[in-house]
N, C-alpha and C positions, 0 to 999 in steps of 0.2 A: 451545476457541479460537473466537473470533467471526469471522465472515466477512461481507464486504460486497460489493455489486455493483461493477462497474467504475466506474459514475458516482459512487457514494458514496466509493469508494476514491480517485478522482481529486479529489473535493472536499476530502477529508481532507488530501491532499498538495498542494493548491492548483495543480493542473494540469488540462488538458483530458482528458476520457476517451480521446480519440484518441491522446494522448501515451502513455497507459498501454498501449493496444492495440498501438501501433506498436512500442514497446520490447519488449513481450512477443513480438511476431511476429519481431523481429530477434534478440533475445537469449535468449528462453525464460523470462524473468523481468522484473520491474520492480525493478531495483537490489536483487536478492536475494529479493524477495517472489515466490513462485510460487503461482499460483492453482489452485483446484480447477476442473476442467472438468465441467460438468453434461452430462447426456445430450442436452439440447436445444441445446448449444453455448455456453451462457452461462458466464461466468467468475465465480467467487467468490474474492475476495481476502482473505487473512488480515489481521486488524487486530492489529498488534503495538504495544504501548505501550512507549514509551521509559522507561528508568529515570529517577527524579527526579535533577535536576541537583544536584551537590554544590557547596557554597559554601566559599570559602576565607576564614577569619577572620570577624570581626564587621563588620557595616556601620558605617561611620563618618559 
């Protein structure tokens, strides 16, 4: 599994890093994503890829 810094994780989700930190502080996760906490206090967030979207029928 790949992990990213809070800044990179925030950019991936199109939010500010402080939004990630704030939600983690209040809820213990960012919408279900729980980080690894390093010895120096930094957080590493898991990068989870969404499954490909399914299409219904043929394009017209």
